[in-house]
C-alpha positions as CSV (number, residue, x, y, z in Angstrom):
1,X,152.4,99.3,180.1
2,X,150.9,102.6,181.3
3,X,152.8,105.9,180.9
4,X,152.5,108.9,183.1
5,X,150.7,111.4,181.0
6,X,149.5,113.6,183.8
7,X,151.2,116.7,182.5
8,X,149.9,116.1,178.9
9,X,146.4,115.5,180.3
10,X,146.5,118.8,182.2
11,X,146.9,120.8,178.9
12,X,144.6,118.6,176.8
13,X,141.3,120.1,175.8
14,X,138.6,117.6,177.0
15,X,136.7,115.6,174.5
16,X,133.1,115.9,175.7
17,X,131.8,113.0,173.6
18,X,129.5,111.2,176.0
19,X,130.2,107.8,177.6
20,X,127.0,105.8,178.2
21,X,125.7,105.6,181.8
22,X,126.1,101.9,182.8
23,X,122.8,101.7,184.6
24,X,120.9,103.2,181.7
25,X,122.7,101.0,179.2
26,X,121.9,97.8,181.1
27,X,118.2,98.4,181.4
28,X,117.5,96.6,178.2
29,X,119.1,93.3,179.4
30,X,116.3,92.2,181.7
31,X,114.0,92.0,178.7
32,X,116.3,89.3,177.2
33,X,116.7,85.6,177.7
34,X,120.3,85.1,176.5
35,X,123.2,87.5,177.0
36,X,126.6,87.5,175.2
37,X,129.7,89.6,175.8
38,X,132.8,90.4,173.7
39,X,135.8,92.6,174.5
40,X,138.1,94.5,172.1
41,X,141.6,93.1,172.5
42,X,143.9,95.5,174.3
43,X,141.3,98.2,173.9
44,X,142.9,101.6,173.1
45,X,146.0,100.0,171.5
46,X,143.9,99.2,168.4
47,X,143.9,103.0,167.6
48,X,146.8,104.2,165.6
49,X,148.5,107.5,166.7
50,X,149.0,110.1,164.0
51,X,152.6,111.0,163.3
52,X,151.9,114.6,164.5
53,X,150.7,113.3,167.9
54,X,153.6,110.9,168.6
55,X,155.9,113.5,169.9
56,X,153.5,114.1,172.8
57,X,153.5,110.4,173.7
58,X,157.1,109.9,174.4
59,X,158.4,107.8,177.3
60,X,161.8,107.1,178.6
61,X,162.9,103.6,179.4
62,X,166.4,102.8,180.7
63,X,167.6,106.1,179.2
64,X,166.1,105.6,175.8
65,X,163.3,107.6,174.3
66,X,160.3,105.7,172.7
67,X,157.2,107.0,171.0
68,X,153.8,105.2,171.0
69,X,152.6,104.2,167.6
70,X,149.2,103.2,169.1
71,X,147.0,104.8,171.6
72,X,148.3,104.1,175.1
73,X,146.3,103.8,178.3
74,X,146.3,106.9,180.6
75,X,145.4,109.4,177.9
76,X,142.7,111.8,179.0
77,X,140.5,111.6,175.9
78,X,141.1,107.9,175.0
79,X,137.8,106.6,176.4
80,X,135.7,109.3,174.6
81,X,137.7,108.7,171.4
82,X,137.2,105.0,171.5
83,X,133.5,105.3,172.3
84,X,133.0,107.6,169.3
85,X,134.9,105.1,167.1
86,X,132.7,102.2,168.3
87,X,129.5,104.1,167.8
88,X,130.5,105.0,164.3
89,X,131.2,101.3,163.5
90,X,127.9,100.2,165.0
91,X,125.5,102.8,163.9
92,X,122.2,100.9,163.6
93,X,122.4,98.0,166.1
94,X,122.1,99.9,169.4
95,X,118.9,101.6,168.3
96,X,117.5,98.2,167.5
97,X,117.6,97.4,171.2
98,X,119.9,94.4,171.3
99,X,123.4,95.8,171.3
100,X,125.2,97.7,174.1
101,X,128.6,99.4,173.4
102,X,130.5,100.6,176.4
103,X,134.0,101.8,175.3
104,X,135.6,98.4,174.5
105,X,132.9,96.2,175.9
106,X,130.4,94.7,173.4
107,X,127.2,93.2,174.9
108,X,124.4,91.7,172.8
109,X,121.1,90.2,173.9
110,X,118.5,87.9,172.5
111,X,115.1,86.4,173.3
112,X,115.5,83.1,171.3
113,X,118.3,80.6,170.9
114,X,118.6,81.3,167.1
115,X,119.0,85.1,167.3
116,X,122.6,85.3,168.7
117,X,124.1,83.6,165.7
118,X,122.7,86.1,163.3
119,X,123.6,89.0,165.5
120,X,127.1,87.7,166.1
121,X,127.5,87.5,162.4
122,X,126.6,91.1,162.0
123,X,129.0,92.2,164.7
124,X,131.9,90.1,163.4
125,X,131.3,91.5,159.8
126,X,131.7,95.0,161.1
127,X,134.6,94.2,163.3
128,X,136.4,92.5,160.4
129,X,135.7,95.5,158.1
130,X,137.8,97.8,160.4
131,X,140.4,95.1,161.2
132,X,139.6,95.1,164.9
133,X,140.7,92.3,167.1
134,X,138.6,90.6,169.8
135,X,139.8,88.9,173.0
136,X,138.7,85.3,172.6
137,X,139.2,84.4,176.2
138,X,136.9,87.2,177.3
139,X,134.0,86.1,174.9
140,X,131.0,84.6,176.5
141,X,128.0,83.5,174.3
142,X,124.4,82.8,175.1
143,X,124.4,82.8,178.9
144,X,121.3,83.1,180.9
145,X,123.4,85.0,183.5
146,X,126.9,86.5,183.5
147,X,129.0,89.4,184.6
148,X,129.0,92.5,182.5
149,X,130.1,96.1,183.3
150,X,130.5,95.4,187.0
151,X,127.1,93.8,187.3
152,X,125.7,90.3,187.4
153,X,123.0,90.4,184.7
154,X,120.3,88.1,183.6
155,X,116.9,88.2,181.8
156,X,115.3,88.4,185.2
157,X,117.5,90.7,187.3
158,X,120.3,93.2,187.5
159,X,122.7,93.0,190.5
160,X,126.1,94.3,191.5
161,X,129.2,92.1,191.1
162,X,130.1,91.1,194.6
163,X,133.8,91.7,193.9
164,X,133.0,95.4,193.2
165,X,131.2,95.6,196.6
166,X,134.3,94.1,198.4
167,X,136.5,96.6,196.5
168,X,134.6,99.5,197.9
169,X,134.5,98.1,201.4
170,X,138.3,97.6,201.5
171,X,139.0,101.1,200.3
172,X,140.4,103.5,203.0
173,X,138.4,106.6,203.9
174,X,139.2,109.1,201.2
175,X,140.8,112.4,202.2
176,X,141.9,113.9,199.0
177,X,139.9,114.6,195.8
178,X,142.6,113.2,193.6
179,X,142.5,109.8,195.3
180,X,138.7,109.6,195.0
181,X,138.6,109.1,191.3
182,X,138.6,105.3,191.5
183,X,135.7,105.4,194.0
184,X,133.6,107.5,191.6
185,X,134.2,105.0,188.8
186,X,132.9,102.3,191.1
187,X,130.0,104.5,192.0
188,X,129.1,104.9,188.3
189,X,129.2,101.1,188.1
190,X,126.9,100.5,191.1
191,X,124.7,103.5,190.3
192,X,121.2,103.5,191.7
193,X,121.7,100.2,193.6
194,X,123.7,102.1,196.3
195,X,121.9,103.1,199.5
196,X,122.6,106.4,201.1
197,X,123.4,105.7,204.8
198,X,123.7,109.3,205.9
199,X,124.4,112.8,204.5
């Protein structure tokens, strides 16, 4: 369920905590042989909302008023907040060059068949320490090639997921700035692989 928090977002001071650039984050994958992905179950809902903030997250359903106890989708600063939390959980691993954290996506790489088990153990230990839940059906371990962050990645190449290309092609010509947000998200995913046809 996604609430309409447009009015709240208008008056929310932006959290400028940086979200990684997908293209830059994925550059370390081509140096690997095996790729594994994990995904935080229901993402933002794993963050508890403070009692003071709950009054701002009220929704009305069938004439009744409800308050979110966990972070809902649609909140302006939710992605930055979640990225900060994940970076605090995984302080050392990204700098070691084998772990990528992109909001609620966890990607880890390896060059040998044995490395993933040790690295998975490190990840699960930290996840368990903060009582985080992982979506089992979205876990993929030790693949030579798989989809991650809108790309098809392998130890040899980095390409765009064809479904993302189709999504762009099927989009109508954008006339209003507000409606262009989804396109810019896709543009961030495709990044430098896009060709400029004309100015």
